[in-house]
N, C-alpha and C positions, 0 to 999 in steps of 0.2 A: 185415367180418370182421377181427378183431384179429390182427396178425402178431406172432410172437414177437420179442422184442428180445434181441440178443446184445451182449456187450462187445467193442468193436473193439480188436484188438491187445492182449489182456490181458497184463499184465506177468508175466514169469516170476519165481518166487521160488526162488532157488537157495540161500538161506541157511536153516539149520535153524529150524523154528518153535519158539519158546520157550514156547508156550502150555502151562500147567500147571506151569511151573518157578518157582523162587523166585530173585530177585536181590536181595540185601541184605534189606531189610525189606518187599520188594514181591513179592506173589503175582501172576504174570502170568496173566490170565484168557483173553484172546483176541487174535488179530492183527487190527489195524484197517486197515492199508494201508501204502502207501509214500508219503512226502512229503518234499519238499526233499532233505535229505542223509541221510535214514535211514528205516528201518522204524519203524512206530508200533504199539504194543501198548496194550491196556486192562489196567490192573493195579490192585490194592488195596494201599494203604499200611496195613499191619497196625499200625504204630506210631501213626500219627495218625488211623486209622480213616476214610479217605477214598479215593475213586476218583481215579486219576490216569492220565495218558497217559505212556508211556515211549517216547522216541525212541532208536533204536539204529542204529549204523553197520551197513550191510549186510555180510553175511558175506564177500562177495567183496572188500570194501575194508577188511577188518579190519586188515591190515598197512599200509594207506596212511596215512602220518603226516599228510599234508595234509588228508585227510578228517576225521581225528580232531581236528586243530586247528580245522577249520571248525566242527565240532560244539561244541567249547569256545567258539569265537567267537560262535556263535549264542546260546549260553546266557548268555554275558557281556552281550551286547547286550540280549536280551529280558528278562533279570532286572532290568534298570534301568527297565523300562516298568511303570507302575502305572495302568492305565486299564481301565474296565469293558468296553471294546470290543476289548481285546487279550488273547489267551489268556496267562495268567501262567506264568512259569517258576519252579519252586520250588527245584530242586536239580540238581546233577550228581553222578553216582556212577560209580565204576569197579569192575568185578567181573572180576578176572583181566585178560585182554586186551580185555575189553568196555568200552564207554563208553556211558552212558545219560544223557539229559536228562529230568528229571522235570517234567512240565508239567501244567497244568490240563487235566482231562478235560471237554470241552465236549459236552453232549448236544445233539442236534438233527440238522439236515441241512445239507449244504453248499449254497451258492448254486447251484452246478452242478446238484445234484439238484433244487433248487427250480425251476430254469428249465426242467425237463421240462414244467411247466405255465406258462401265461402269468401274469405278475405284474400285479396291480391297480396302478393308478397310485399310490394312497395308500401301498400296501405298498412299491413301489419307492422312493418319496421318503423313507420312514422308513429304509429300508436305506441309501440314498445318504447321508443326513445322518449316520448312525452311522458309516459307512465313512470319511467325511471327518473325523469326530471322532477316529477311531482314528489317522488320519494326522497330525492336529494333535498328538496325544500323542507319537507316535513321532518326528516331525520336531522337535518341541519339545525332545526329549531328544537331538537330534543324530543320529538313526538313520534310515536309509533302508531300507525293507523289501526292495525289489528283485525281488519276485516276486508282485505283486498279480494274482490271477486268481480266478475263481469257486470253484475248488477250495480256495482258502485263506481263503474267507469263510464262516464258519459262521453259521447262524441257529438260535438256541436255541428250545425249545418256547414261550417267552414272546415270541419275535419279536426278541430282542436280537441284534445283530451281534457276532461275535467274530472278529478277524483272527488267523489261524494262521500258523505256519511262518516264523519269521524265519531260515530255514535258509541264506540267502545275504545276510542283512542286513549293512550296513557303515556305518561312521561317515560322516556328512556332512563334507566337507572343511573347512567353517568351524567345526566343533565344537571348543570349547576343549580338550576332553579326547581329541581324536583321537589324540594321541601315546600314550595308554595302551593302545591296541590294535594288534596286529600287522597290517600290511597283507597282504591275501591277493593273491597275484600274478595270480589268474585272476578276480578279483571283477568286473572291468569287463564281461566278457561272460558274464553269468549271469542266469538267469531262464527264462521260458517264451516261446518265439519269438513267438507270435502276440500277446503282450501287451507286448512290448518297445517302448520308445521308440526313435526314430531315433538319438538320441545314444548309447544303450546298444548298439544294433545295430552302430553304427560305431565302438565302443570309444572314444568321446570322453568327456571329463569329464561326469559326471552328478550331479545333486543331487535335491532333493525333487520337482522338476518331472517327473522320470522316473516316480516313483510316481503322480503326478497323471495322466500320460498313460496308464499302465496301468489306473488306475481308470476313466478315461474309456472305454477299450476294454470294460471290464466293464459300464459303464452302457449303452453303445451295444448290446452284445450282449443285455443283459437286456430292452431295449425293442424291438430290432429282431428278435430271435430268431436272430441269427447274428453271428459275429465279423466285424468290418468289414474285417479284413486277411487272414484265414486263406485260403489258396489251396492248390492241389494241389502240394505240394512246398515245399522250403526256399527256393529262389531266388525263385519267384513271390510267396511270403509276404513276403520281404525287400523285393522290389520294391514291393509295395503299401504297406508301412510307410514306406518312404523317399520314394516319389514320387507315390502316389495318395491323393486325398481320398475318403473313403467317401461314399456317397449321403447326402443330408440325411435326418435321422431322420424328419421329417414325411412324406417320400415313401414310407417303409415302414411307418410307424405314425402314423395320423392323430390318435391320442389324445395325442400328444406336443405340448405347448404350444411356442409360439415361444420363450418364455423358457428352457424346459428344453433345447430344441434348441440355443440359443445357448450355454448353459453347456457342454454336452458337446462342441460344436464347438470351443470355446475350449480344453477339456482336450486335444483331439486335434490341436492345431496342431503342425506338424512342427518349427518353430523354438521351442526352449524359452523364448526371450525373450518370445514372444507368448502363452504359456500363462499360467495362473494362477501367480503367483509363489509362493503359499503355499496350503496346505490351508485355512488360516483364511479366506482370500479366497473360496475355493471354497464353504466351509460357509456363509458370509454370503450368497452368491448363492442357494444352495439354500434357506436359510431364508426368503429374501425371495420365493420362488416363488409362494406362494398368491395374492398380489395380481396377479402376472403371469398365472397360470394362469386365474384367474377373470375378471379385468377387462381384460386386455391387448388393445389393438387394434393392437399393433405389427406392422408388415409383416415378411415373412420376412427372415431375415438376409442372403440373397443380394442384397437390394435396398439394403443399408446401405453407404454410402461409408465408407472406412476412417477418415476424420477423425471422423465421427460415432461410430463404434464406440469410438474412444479417448475421446471426451468422455463416453460412457455409463460407461466404466470409471472415470473420475474421479468421476462422479456417485455411483457405488456407494460409493466411498471416502467421499464426503460423507454418504451415507446411514448408513454405519457410525458416523460421529461422532454423527448424530442418534440412532441406536440406543443409543449410550453414554449420551447425555443422558437418553433415556427410562428407562434402568435406574435413574436416580437419583430419578425422580418418585415420588409417592405411588401406592399400588396402583390406586386408581380412575382417576387420570389416566393412569398407565402403561398400563392396559388399553385405554383409548380410543386412546392413541397407537399401541400395537401394532396395534390394528385398522385404524387409518388407514394405517399403514405396510405392512399386509398381512403382518405377522409371525405366528408361531404364537401366537395369543392364547388366553388362558384364558377360557372362557365365563363370563358373569356368573352364570347359574344353574348351580350346581355340585352334581351328584349323584355322590358319591365312594364308591368301594370301595377299601379298603386291602388290598392283596394280601399274602400271606405273604412276609416277608423271608427270602431264602435265606441260608445260612451256609456260607462256604467255608473249609476249612482246619481244621475241628474238628467234634466231635459232642458228645453228652452235655450238660453244663450250659450251654455256650455256645449250642448249638443250641436248647435250651429257652429261654434268654435271648432269642435272636433271635425266636422265635415269640411270646414274651411281649411283646417290643417292638412287634410288629405289632398285637397286641390293645390294648395300652395307648395306642399312637398313635391308634388308632381312637377310644378313649374320650376322649382329649384333644380331638381334632377335633370330636367330638360336642358338647363343651361350647360350641362356637361356633355351633351350629345354631339359636340364638335368631333369628339372621338367616335368614329363609326362603330366601335365595339359596343357602345351603349345607345339604346333607343328606348324611349319612354312613351307609352300610350297617353295621349292627351286626357286630362280629366273630363273634358267635355264629352269625349267618346265613351268613357266609362259611365258617366252620368246618363247620357242619352239612351244607352242600351241597358241601363240598370244592371250593370255587372257587379255582382257581390261575391262571387266565389272564384276560387283559383281555376276550376275547370271551365267556367264560363269565359274567363279571360284568355285561357289557352286556345279554346275553340273559336272565340270571337275575334282575337287579334293575333294569334300565333305566338304569344309570348312564351318564354321559357322560365321566367321568374315572376313571382308575385310578392309584393311588399304590402304588408298590412299591420294592423295592431289595434290597440284599444286604449282608452283613457279611463282611469278609475279616479273619481273625485272623492277626496276625503278632507273635509274641512276646508282649509285655505290652500290646500295643495292638490296637485294632480299627478298621479302615477301613470306614466306613459309606457306601454309595452309595444315593442316592434318585433315582427317576425319576418323572415325571408323564406319563401317556399319554392322549391323546385316544382315548376308547373307540370312537367311531364310525369314526374313521379308522385306528385302531390305529397311531398315530404318536406318538413321544415328542416332547413339547413343552417340557419342563423337566428339568433334572438338577442334582444337587448332591452334595457329598460332605464328610465330616468325619472326623477321626481323634481317638479318645479312648482313655484308659486302659481296659484290659479290666475292671478292678475298680472302675469309677466309673459305676454305672448311672444316677445322677442326670444327669451330664453327657451321657451317651449319649442318654437320652430327650429332655432339653431341647434338644440339638442337632438331633435328628431332627424334633422338633416345630417348631423354628424353620425348618428347611429346608422342611418341608411347608407352613407358613404362607407362606413366601416364594414357593414354587412355585405355590401356589394363589392368590396375590395377595389375601390376606385382610386386611381392615382390622380390626386387633385393638385393642380399647380397653384402657386401663391395668388396669381391674378384671379383664378377661378374661385379660390377660397374667399377672396374678398367679395366677389360677386355673390357667392352663396350667402354671405352674412349680411348683404344689403337687403333692406326690407322695403325700399322705395320711399320710405318716410322715416323721419326721426321722431315722430309723434306717436307715443305708445298707444294712446287712445284711438288714433286714426287706424293704426295697424289692427288693433283689436276689432274695430268695427268692420274693417276689410275682411278679416277672417270669418267673422260672423256672416257677412254678406255672401261670401263664397259658400259657406255652409248652407244658408237658406236656399241657395240656388241648386244644391244637391237634390232637393225635393221640391222643385219648382211646380210640380203638378198640383200642389195645394195653393189656392189663391192667396191665403194669408202669408205663405212663405215668400211669394213674389213681392207682396207689399212690404214685408219686413226687409227683404233684400234691398229694395230700392231705398228704404228709409235709412238703413245702416250705411250703405254706400254714400248716400248724400251727407250723413253725419260725419263720415270719414273725410269727405271733401270740405265740409265746413271747418274741420280742424286743420286740414292741410290742402289748400286749393291747388297745389302743384303735384298731387299724388296721382301719377299716371295709372298705376294699378287699379286704383279705385274708379277712375273714369272707364277703364276697360271692363271692370266688373259691373258698373252701372249700365254700360252699353249692352252687356249680356242680359241683364235684368229687363231692360227696356225691350229687347228683342223677344224675350220670353213672354212679355206682356202682350206684344203684338200677336205672337202665336196663339195666345190665350183668347183674345177677343177680336182680332183682325181689324183693330182700329188703326188706320194708316199713320196717325200722328206718332205712334211708337216707333215706326221705321225711321222717321226723321230724327226723333230724339236719340235713337240708338246710333244713327250715323254721326250726329254732331259729337256725342261724347266719345265714340270710338276714334274719330279723327282727332279729337283733342288729346287722347291718350297717345296717339302716334306723333302728334306735334311735340309733346313733352318728351317722348322717348321713341325714336324711329326704329330702334332694335328690340322694342318690347314685344315678346312673343304673344302674351295674352291680347295685346292690342291688335296684332295681325290676325289672331284667331277670331277676335271680335268682328273685324271686317270680313273675314272669310265666312263666318256664320251668317253675317248679314247678307252677303252676296249669294251664298248658297241657298239660303232660305227664300230670298226674293226671286231666285231663278224660276220658281214655279209660277210667278206672277209677272207677265211680260211688261206691264206698265212700270213696275218697280225696276225691272232690269233696264228698261230704256232710261229711266230717271237717273240711275247710277252709272250706266254705261257698261256694256259687255266687256269692252277692252280693259276697263279699270278692274272689273272683277277678275278677269283672267290674269291680269298683272299681279293682283293680290295673291292668287294661288301660286303663281310662278315664284313670287318672292318667298313664300312659305317653303317651297321646295328648295330654293337657294339656301335658306337658313338651315334646313335639315334635310340634306340630299339623301341620307341613308335611312330615312324614316318613311314608312309606307303611307301614313295618313294624308299628307298633303297631296300625294299622287291620287289618292282615292277621292279627295275633294275635287281636284281638277278633272278627274275622270267623270265624276258625277255631273260637273258643270258641262263638260263636252256632251255627255249623253243627253242632258236636257235640251241642248242646243242642236240635237240631231247630228252631231259630229262624231259618228260612231267609230270610225277608224282611229281618230285621236283618243276617244274614250278607251278603246281596246288597248292602245299603247300605254295609257296610264295605268289601267288595271293590270296589265302584264307586269308593270313595275311593282304593283302592290303584291302580286303573287310571288315575285322574285324576292322581295324583302320580308314577306311574312308568309312562308309556304304552308303554314298550318292554319291559316285564317280562312274560314268558309266564305267570308264576305268578298275577298278578292276574287276567288273563283266564280262565285255567283254573279258578281258584277261583270266580270270578263265574259261569262257565258251569255249574259243578257246582251252585251254589245255585239257578240258574234251572231246572236239571233237576228238583231236588227240589220246586220250587214249581210245576212244570208249565208253565213259560214256555219251551217248547221252541224256538221260532224264535229268541228272544233267546239262548238257551243255545248253539244251533248257531253263531250269528254270533260270539259271544265265544270259543267253543272253537276255531273255525277261525282266528280271529285269533291265539290262543295258539299253535297249531300252526305257523302261518306264521313266528312269531318263533323258536320252537324246538319241533320235534316231540318230544313226551314220551308215555310210557305212559299216564299218567292223563289227559292231554289227549285222546288218542284213545279211551280207554275211556269217558270222560264223553261224548264226542261219540257214541259207539256207544249209550250209554244214551238220549240225546236221540232218536235215530232209533228205538231199540227201543220206547220208550213211545208213539211215534207209529205203531207197528206197521209201520215201514219196515225189515223184518228183514234184507233183503239188504244195505242200506247199513250197518246195525248190524254185521253180520258183517264187512264190509270194514274198518270202524274198529277193531273188537275184535281182528281178526287183526294189524293193525299194532301195537296195544298189546302183544300177546303177543310179537311179533317183537322189540320193543325190550327187554322185560323178561320173559324166559321162565320165571322162577322165582317169579312172584307168583301165589299161589292165587286172589286176587280177580279178576285179569285172565282166568284160565282159566274161572272161574265165569261171568263176564259173557259170555265167548265161547261157553260151553256153552249158556247161555240163548238167545243169538242163533241158534245152530245149531238148538236144539230147536224153535223156533217158525218156522223157515224150512222150507217144504215140501221134503221129500226129504233133509234134513240130519241126521236123528236119529243116524245112525252117528257122524258127526263130533261130535255133542253128547255121545255116550257117552264118546268119547276125551277130550274137553275136561274133562268132569266128573271122570273118573278122574285126570287130571293135577292138577286142583285139589285132589282129596282127598289124593293122595300128598304134594303140597307143603304142604297145611294140616297134615298129620300131622307132617311134618318141623318146621314152625314150632312146633307145640305141644310137641314134644320139647325145644325150646330155651326156650320160654316157655309153661308149662302153664296160665297165667292169662290168655291173650290171648282176650278174649271175641269180638272181631271174627272171629277164625279159627274159633271154635266155630260161629258163624253160617254162615260159608261152608261148613264141613264138613257141617252139618246140611242145608242146602239142596241141595247136590250129591248127598248120599246119598239124599235124598228123590227127586230127579229120576231117579235110577238104580233107584228102587223098593225101597231098603233102609230100611224103616220103622223097625225097631228101632234101627238105628245112628243114623238121622236124629233120632229123638226123644231118644236119649241125648245126642247132641251139643248139640242146642238147649237141653235142660234143664241140661246142665252149664254152659253159658254163662249161663243165667238164674239159676242158683244163685250164680254169682259176682256178677251184676249184675241183679237182678230188675226194675229199673225202666228198663232200657235199651230205648229205643223201637225201634231197628232189630232187636234180638233178638226182641222181641214180634211185630213184623211178620213176621220170618222163621219164628217158630213158626206163625203163621197160614198162611203159604205151605205149610209142611210138612203141616199138617192138611188144607188144601184139596187138596193133591196126592194124598192118600189118601182123599178123599171124605168127611172128617169135618167136615161143614158147621158144626155148632153150635160145636165147638171152634175152628174157624177164625175164625168171626165173633166169638167172645169174645175171642180174642187180637188181632183187628183193633181192637176197641173199646179194649183196653188200650194198644195201640200209638198209636192216635189220641189217647188221653188223655194220653200221655207226650210228645206234640208231633209225631208223624209227620204228614207232609203228606197231606191227602186225595187229592191228585193221584196220589200213589204207589199208593194203593189203587185208585183209579179206572182207572189205565192199566196195571195189572199183569195180563197175560192169564191167569195161574193162577186168578184169581177169576172168570173168565167164567161158570163153572157156578153161581155164587152170585148173579149180578146180579138174578135174578128174585125172590130171597128178600127179603121185606119187612125182615127183620132186618139184611140187608146194606145195603139202602137207608137204613135208619134210622141205621146206623153212619156212613155218609157225611155225614149231616146233623148229626153231633156237633159239628163245628167251624163 
């Protein structure tokens, strides 16, 4: 039985809550908590259109001049720090007798909250490296944090570390600029007791090694599940910090390697002279851990004599020199050397997803520019995929499936690397940060940054591409480098508009973004009428407009500009993607397919495969095209290629399983679908699995799978229809079937109000109405769909089911013949229980021999 959890000793709030008030240009939305030297609120900056955190001196200390000076002090120090792992300070404002620091608002959870559940080792190592990186930046600027603890370490939804609350930070004594800041008389004894170093506790002189000790306490707590020094009361805790060594980590957590235990033990040495001298040294040892973790046969630290320990420390210094030399080698040699040294190596075979770049400090055009930068970087890297060792997920796939995290990219596309970053706008310049993450370990393995003028898109993109190439350790030939540096136009303004357009398309679900995308692509073309990339982008925008309102004119507009892009550049990948999207989308509407020609659509997909034969996405496109055309064997062949090229992608297995179901290969379908569900449980994975059981008349197992599908996506009429059929044929479940069919009907009618030309929904509606005995409505629904698409194989089959349900054998058999002639699989007819009353009819048996 779960016990309720309460907050121990909740802090009293005696100062008035500012929620709902306005301070300067900031609207305060809610109180977040109390940290360091002040209360913290979540607020909106109405001027710069961004969310921020406001730190305010508590009400009880409003008249305390020392507290006010400390808040100013914090802001002065933290504002000098510019690192992706440190929460930024933007401004200081005074409002009457109030004083506020405007800080970066960091979404996510504190490490303290995360430690409610055990950390996986790879997650801990990623957090540890980034914490060390934050200290490197702070100490490099001559600043000591002074209060490192789990509450001051934030983990963003993307898994990035952000160090918060330089509320008691102070200058390191050796800093050249130390005279510029006033000394705080009480700074020596400041911090949180259980994380203080011995020298801070004894008010002796402290330096960067005090932060390293505090971070060591955090690391120990994360791995052991408890603070190594915290005791019942102030004096016992002090005694432990000053005189007691904590138990060896491996005694409380056997998953900790000897190498990691040695690092943390060194961080927690009482004498600062025996600790890591710098955070840089600490980070180097952490980065070198993989070889120790996997291969080490080193005995436990307690068996090492002191002299040997010192020699190992010197050897690490020598290793640092080797690493420096490695950094100058060619990429292929550098990769081998990194592997030999046990560093975070980039895999030789690279399946890469470029995740959306976030923008800090602005919205509007720069936000659109950042999103466009993501898409264009993807396109640039795609140009290097002639080498089969590199494959890049198309930006359209990332966008369509709203992939924003490394884990989503790994499960959705089977990638082993994710590339992402952020743009921080400051005045006329943009600071761009790039990170490369090992998707399987969710661990950052490379990082880089650059600063460019905000109005120089060419330099921004070129710099980001160079950083990506460097981090991925790609061998780029001179001709490839020339192509990478080509922007498709020499007109800076046109390129800027193009990037904005691609950015607006990242969030095409908002109508205003579609309009903005069309406008800026058209502006780009007005500046450079020969800009092929802009035509391809405009074609994408027109297609999204069609998807939004189903006005057929947008199909023609999209076709015209996509073809113009191809005329200007026959090898332009975005132009082929534009045409592929057009044909793929119109495949659901047979009149559109006839207009453009099935052969032409198939040729487009085949050409995409020729351009990138080692990438899974074109095979998936062609497989989906075959599936819609009821060419299930060919679809299965394409989806098998998807699985071979992206074995960790749930989508490939799910699509392969669906093709096997339609072909009557149920055992193979179940194996593929169960594999898909293991990778990621999805609604369509479960519903396809339910269908495989259903056609084998294993109705109870079908019900179980379909119920899981509906639970995941309760507003999809197709899922409710499938569940209704499974209930209907399960003994004693007809009442549940009635409810499921009614749910499907209600949801189908909702969808038809949004899109009255959705033929798939007409089929669902007709079947469910028939199963409830509403003949008139069922026939109206089916024939409404057939009026829109008379050759649709599934609709013809559904018409046969409706007539069979009402005992009209002749009509049912005629529609079955029409469905089979349009490509429907005979196994679907053979295994559908609705046709059981017809099986003795010679006409029915003859229809099954048509194929």
